[in-house]
N, CA, C and O atoms as a GROMACS GRO file, in nm:
protein
  276
    1MET      N    1  -9.777  -5.146 -21.453
    1MET     CA    2  -9.921  -5.159 -21.364
    1MET      C    3 -10.000  -5.107 -21.431
    1MET      O    4  -9.997  -5.028 -21.526
    2LEU      N    5 -10.142  -5.201 -21.324
    2LEU     CA    6 -10.252  -5.094 -21.474
    2LEU      C    7 -10.327  -5.096 -21.329
    2LEU      O    8 -10.326  -5.178 -21.237
    3ILE      N    9 -10.391  -4.973 -21.348
    3ILE     CA   10 -10.502  -4.900 -21.248
    3ILE      C   11 -10.655  -4.894 -21.319
    3ILE      O   12 -10.668  -4.870 -21.439
    4SER      N   13 -10.778  -4.923 -21.219
    4SER     CA   14 -10.846  -4.956 -21.235
    4SER      C   15 -10.922  -4.803 -21.236
    4SER      O   16 -10.960  -4.806 -21.119
    5ILE      N   17 -10.962  -4.698 -21.277
    5ILE     CA   18 -11.088  -4.626 -21.196
    5ILE      C   19 -11.204  -4.659 -21.199
    5ILE      O   20 -11.260  -4.700 -21.300
    6HIS      N   21 -11.263  -4.644 -21.077
    6HIS     CA   22 -11.399  -4.718 -21.059
    6HIS      C   23 -11.510  -4.574 -21.076
    6HIS      O   24 -11.547  -4.499 -20.986
    7MET      N   25 -11.544  -4.567 -21.225
    7MET     CA   26 -11.647  -4.448 -21.300
    7MET      C   27 -11.802  -4.592 -21.264
    7MET      O   28 -11.820  -4.664 -21.362
    8MET      N   29 -11.877  -4.617 -21.167
    8MET     CA   30 -12.008  -4.629 -21.204
    8MET      C   31 -12.090  -4.540 -21.102
    8MET      O   32 -12.030  -4.457 -21.034
    9LEU      N   33 -12.217  -4.555 -21.093
    9LEU     CA   34 -12.288  -4.522 -20.998
    9LEU      C   35 -12.269  -4.574 -20.825
    9LEU      O   36 -12.279  -4.506 -20.723
   10VAL      N   37 -12.249  -4.667 -20.837
   10VAL     CA   38 -12.225  -4.729 -20.738
   10VAL      C   39 -12.105  -4.716 -20.709
   10VAL      O   40 -12.048  -4.736 -20.816
   11HIS      N   41 -11.997  -4.687 -20.603
   11HIS     CA   42 -11.817  -4.689 -20.642
   11HIS      C   43 -11.855  -4.721 -20.495
   11HIS      O   44 -11.924  -4.694 -20.397
   12PHE      N   45 -11.697  -4.847 -20.592
   12PHE     CA   46 -11.602  -4.946 -20.452
   12PHE      C   47 -11.544  -4.789 -20.388
   12PHE      O   48 -11.553  -4.671 -20.421
   13LEU      N   49 -11.474  -4.877 -20.270
   13LEU     CA   50 -11.385  -4.849 -20.205
   13LEU      C   51 -11.250  -4.913 -20.199
   13LEU      O   52 -11.144  -4.888 -20.142
   14PHE      N   53 -11.302  -5.024 -20.296
   14PHE     CA   54 -11.195  -5.148 -20.241
   14PHE      C   55 -11.171  -5.192 -20.370
   14PHE      O   56 -11.212  -5.116 -20.457
   15PHE      N   57 -11.133  -5.259 -20.395
   15PHE     CA   58 -11.109  -5.364 -20.538
   15PHE      C   59 -11.226  -5.435 -20.563
   15PHE      O   60 -11.274  -5.515 -20.482
   16SER      N   61 -11.287  -5.402 -20.701
   16SER     CA   62 -11.408  -5.496 -20.691
   16SER      C   63 -11.398  -5.622 -20.702
   16SER      O   64 -11.292  -5.662 -20.654
   17PRO      N   65 -11.478  -5.720 -20.755
   17PRO     CA   66 -11.500  -5.859 -20.787
   17PRO      C   67 -11.456  -5.879 -20.936
   17PRO      O   68 -11.411  -5.989 -20.969
   18ASP      N   69 -11.465  -5.796 -21.011
   18ASP     CA   70 -11.453  -5.772 -21.174
   18ASP      C   71 -11.320  -5.688 -21.174
   18ASP      O   72 -11.284  -5.654 -21.287
   19ASP      N   73 -11.250  -5.651 -21.080
   19ASP     CA   74 -11.091  -5.639 -21.078
   19ASP      C   75 -10.994  -5.720 -21.060
   19ASP      O   76 -10.886  -5.719 -21.120
   20LEU      N   77 -11.042  -5.819 -20.949
   20LEU     CA   78 -10.990  -5.940 -20.923
   20LEU      C   79 -10.972  -6.029 -21.065
   20LEU      O   80 -10.863  -6.071 -21.102
   21PHE      N   81 -11.097  -6.050 -21.138
   21PHE     CA   82 -11.149  -6.128 -21.236
   21PHE      C   83 -11.076  -6.064 -21.328
   21PHE      O   84 -11.077  -6.133 -21.429
   22ALA      N   85 -11.030  -5.993 -21.340
   22ALA     CA   86 -10.965  -5.920 -21.478
   22ALA      C   87 -10.842  -5.925 -21.438
   22ALA      O   88 -10.761  -5.941 -21.530
   23MET      N   89 -10.788  -5.916 -21.304
   23MET     CA   90 -10.600  -5.907 -21.276
   23MET      C   91 -10.601  -6.129 -21.311
   23MET      O   92 -10.507  -6.208 -21.320
   24ALA      N   93 -10.714  -6.144 -21.317
   24ALA     CA   94 -10.685  -6.363 -21.314
   24ALA      C   95 -10.674  -6.381 -21.512
   24ALA      O   96 -10.596  -6.451 -21.576
   25GLY      N   97 -10.785  -6.285 -21.562
   25GLY     CA   98 -10.792  -6.302 -21.645
   25GLY      C   99 -10.596  -6.244 -21.785
   25GLY      O  100 -10.552  -6.272 -21.897
   26LEU      N  101 -10.560  -6.165 -21.674
   26LEU     CA  102 -10.446  -6.050 -21.763
   26LEU      C  103 -10.374  -6.208 -21.697
   26LEU      O  104 -10.285  -6.225 -21.780
   27TYR      N  105 -10.365  -6.297 -21.624
   27TYR     CA  106 -10.249  -6.306 -21.553
   27TYR      C  107 -10.274  -6.529 -21.671
   27TYR      O  108 -10.185  -6.597 -21.721
   28LYS      N  109 -10.432  -6.559 -21.664
   28LYS     CA  110 -10.405  -6.680 -21.744
   28LYS      C  111 -10.369  -6.695 -21.904
   28LYS      O  112 -10.308  -6.779 -21.969
   29SER      N  113 -10.472  -6.508 -21.953
   29SER     CA  114 -10.349  -6.516 -22.055
   29SER      C  115 -10.183  -6.500 -22.131
   29SER      O  116 -10.149  -6.493 -22.249
   30GLY      N  117 -10.100  -6.499 -21.999
   30GLY     CA  118 -10.015  -6.476 -22.082
   30GLY      C  119  -9.950  -6.318 -22.023
   30GLY      O  120  -9.831  -6.303 -21.997
   31ASN      N  121 -10.056  -6.204 -22.008
   31ASN     CA  122 -10.040  -6.050 -22.036
   31ASN      C  123  -9.958  -5.980 -21.861
   31ASN      O  124  -9.938  -5.864 -21.825
   32ILE      N  125  -9.937  -6.084 -21.808
   32ILE     CA  126  -9.859  -6.000 -21.713
   32ILE      C  127  -9.703  -6.094 -21.724
   32ILE      O  128  -9.732  -6.212 -21.709
   33LYS      N  129  -9.618  -6.084 -21.735
   33LYS     CA  130  -9.498  -6.120 -21.768
   33LYS      C  131  -9.409  -6.074 -21.662
   33LYS      O  132  -9.474  -6.159 -21.600
   34GLU      N  133  -9.344  -6.035 -21.596
   34GLU     CA  134  -9.322  -6.047 -21.434
   34GLU      C  135  -9.462  -5.985 -21.357
   34GLU      O  136  -9.517  -5.876 -21.339
   35LEU      N  137  -9.488  -6.164 -21.315
   35LEU     CA  138  -9.504  -6.176 -21.203
   35LEU      C  139  -9.496  -6.096 -21.045
   35LEU      O  140  -9.595  -6.049 -20.990
   36GLU      N  141  -9.346  -6.091 -20.985
   36GLU     CA  142  -9.298  -6.030 -20.911
   36GLU      C  143  -9.300  -5.894 -20.966
   36GLU      O  144  -9.183  -5.886 -20.930
   37ASN      N  145  -9.325  -5.770 -21.022
   37ASN     CA  146  -9.318  -5.726 -21.014
   37ASN      C  147  -9.460  -5.581 -21.075
   37ASN      O  148  -9.464  -5.459 -21.091
   38PHE      N  149  -9.570  -5.723 -21.091
   38PHE     CA  150  -9.645  -5.657 -21.105
   38PHE      C  151  -9.755  -5.610 -21.005
   38PHE      O  152  -9.778  -5.661 -20.895
   39VAL      N  153  -9.835  -5.472 -21.078
   39VAL     CA  154  -9.881  -5.410 -20.886
   39VAL      C  155 -10.056  -5.353 -21.030
   39VAL      O  156 -10.085  -5.304 -21.138
   40MET      N  157 -10.108  -5.418 -20.899
   40MET     CA  158 -10.237  -5.367 -20.981
   40MET      C  159 -10.322  -5.284 -20.913
   40MET      O  160 -10.404  -5.356 -20.856
   41GLY      N  161 -10.354  -5.106 -20.878
   41GLY     CA  162 -10.392  -4.987 -20.861
   41GLY      C  163 -10.561  -4.970 -20.879
   41GLY      O  164 -10.617  -5.019 -20.977
   42VAL      N  165 -10.620  -4.912 -20.795
   42VAL     CA  166 -10.777  -4.834 -20.782
   42VAL      C  167 -10.766  -4.750 -20.733
   42VAL      O  168 -10.710  -4.741 -20.624
   43VAL      N  169 -10.817  -4.658 -20.798
   43VAL     CA  170 -10.828  -4.495 -20.769
   43VAL      C  171 -11.001  -4.458 -20.721
   43VAL      O  172 -11.084  -4.500 -20.802
   44THR      N  173 -11.037  -4.409 -20.641
   44THR     CA  174 -11.203  -4.409 -20.579
   44THR      C  175 -11.226  -4.337 -20.593
   44THR      O  176 -11.127  -4.295 -20.653
   45ASN      N  177 -11.323  -4.222 -20.586
   45ASN     CA  178 -11.409  -4.166 -20.754
   45ASN      C  179 -11.394  -3.996 -20.562
   45ASN      O  180 -11.464  -3.896 -20.553
   46SER      N  181 -11.263  -4.049 -20.441
   46SER     CA  182 -11.236  -4.012 -20.372
   46SER      C  183 -11.079  -3.938 -20.392
   46SER      O  184 -11.002  -3.842 -20.381
   47GLY      N  185 -11.099  -4.025 -20.418
   47GLY     CA  186 -10.866  -3.971 -20.455
   47GLY      C  187 -10.797  -4.058 -20.403
   47GLY      O  188 -10.674  -4.055 -20.411
   48THR      N  189 -10.887  -4.184 -20.319
   48THR     CA  190 -10.776  -4.310 -20.244
   48THR      C  191 -10.794  -4.396 -20.326
   48THR      O  192 -10.892  -4.449 -20.379
   49GLN      N  193 -10.602  -4.411 -20.336
   49GLN     CA  194 -10.548  -4.525 -20.350
   49GLN      C  195 -10.491  -4.620 -20.348
   49GLN      O  196 -10.368  -4.623 -20.336
   50TYR      N  197 -10.573  -4.734 -20.360
   50TYR     CA  198 -10.515  -4.861 -20.327
   50TYR      C  199 -10.440  -4.983 -20.447
   50TYR      O  200 -10.487  -5.007 -20.559
   51TYR      N  201 -10.319  -5.045 -20.389
   51TYR     CA  202 -10.278  -5.072 -20.441
   51TYR      C  203 -10.254  -5.282 -20.458
   51TYR      O  204 -10.310  -5.358 -20.380
   52LEU      N  205 -10.196  -5.315 -20.531
   52LEU     CA  206 -10.281  -5.524 -20.528
   52LEU      C  207 -10.145  -5.546 -20.565
   52LEU      O  208 -10.100  -5.466 -20.647
   53VAL      N  209 -10.036  -5.674 -20.507
   53VAL     CA  210  -9.918  -5.680 -20.554
   53VAL      C  211  -9.985  -5.881 -20.515
   53VAL      O  212 -10.061  -5.932 -20.433
   54ILE      N  213  -9.920  -5.919 -20.600
   54ILE     CA  214  -9.920  -6.126 -20.605
   54ILE      C  215  -9.791  -6.157 -20.568
   54ILE      O  216  -9.696  -6.170 -20.645
   55ASP      N  217  -9.790  -6.173 -20.390
   55ASP     CA  218  -9.714  -6.190 -20.291
   55ASP      C  219  -9.664  -6.343 -20.320
   55ASP      O  220  -9.546  -6.372 -20.342
   56ASN      N  221  -9.742  -6.409 -20.318
   56ASN     CA  222  -9.766  -6.589 -20.333
   56ASN      C  223  -9.800  -6.652 -20.436
   56ASN      O  224  -9.889  -6.736 -20.442
   57ILE      N  225  -9.694  -6.593 -20.572
   57ILE     CA  226  -9.730  -6.670 -20.696
   57ILE      C  227  -9.816  -6.836 -20.766
   57ILE      O  228  -9.895  -6.877 -20.852
   58GLU      N  229  -9.737  -6.875 -20.664
   58GLU     CA  230  -9.866  -7.037 -20.685
   58GLU      C  231  -9.961  -7.058 -20.640
   58GLU      O  232 -10.032  -7.143 -20.693
   59ASN      N  233 -10.004  -6.990 -20.520
   59ASN     CA  234 -10.123  -6.932 -20.455
   59ASN      C  235 -10.221  -6.831 -20.567
   59ASN      O  236 -10.340  -6.861 -20.575
   60PHE      N  237 -10.172  -6.724 -20.645
   60PHE     CA  238 -10.231  -6.685 -20.716
   60PHE      C  239 -10.246  -6.751 -20.826
   60PHE      O  240 -10.359  -6.747 -20.875
   61GLY      N  241 -10.204  -6.783 -20.854
   61GLY     CA  242 -10.191  -6.940 -21.014
   61GLY      C  243 -10.311  -6.996 -20.965
   61GLY      O  244 -10.416  -6.973 -21.024
   62ASN      N  245 -10.308  -7.076 -20.850
   62ASN     CA  246 -10.426  -7.196 -20.836
   62ASN      C  247 -10.559  -7.094 -20.793
   62ASN      O  248 -10.660  -7.164 -20.796
   63PHE      N  249 -10.584  -6.985 -20.762
   63PHE     CA  250 -10.682  -6.879 -20.772
   63PHE      C  251 -10.731  -6.878 -20.913
   63PHE      O  252 -10.814  -6.954 -20.963
   64ALA      N  253 -10.659  -6.772 -20.973
   64ALA     CA  254 -10.728  -6.826 -21.122
   64ALA      C  255 -10.698  -6.878 -21.188
   64ALA      O  256 -10.700  -6.831 -21.301
   65GLU      N  257 -10.646  -7.012 -21.167
   65GLU     CA  258 -10.710  -7.139 -21.238
   65GLU      C  259 -10.841  -7.166 -21.185
   65GLU      O  260 -10.916  -7.158 -21.282
   66SER      N  261 -10.892  -7.187 -21.108
   66SER     CA  262 -11.005  -7.157 -21.071
   66SER      C  263 -11.132  -7.110 -21.086
   66SER      O  264 -11.236  -7.165 -21.048
   67LEU      N  265 -11.115  -6.975 -21.159
   67LEU     CA  266 -11.229  -6.930 -21.192
   67LEU      C  267 -11.236  -6.965 -21.318
   67LEU      O  268 -11.353  -6.965 -21.359
   68PHE      N  269 -11.136  -7.003 -21.416
   68PHE     CA  270 -11.196  -7.025 -21.542
   68PHE      C  271 -11.164  -7.220 -21.609
   68PHE      O  272 -11.115  -7.284 -21.702
   69LEU      N  273 -11.237  -7.235 -21.477
   69LEU     CA  274 -11.252  -7.427 -21.540
   69LEU      C  275 -11.324  -7.482 -21.623
   69LEU      O  276 -11.314  -7.603 -21.644
   0.00000   0.00000   0.00000
């Protein structure tokens, strides 16, 4: 599981574009070994927790590929 804690002046209340780009980068570099079990979490400054899973590996792969053309 990867947890992202937003510690910046502008607090996101959800996954930021950088979070999604980081997740795609981890996928592209082969650092997510079990895609079906991967969970990425965000904890906001108020303590709210959000989790993101990959439920369609093919679509996520296409998304990740499109970011790194």
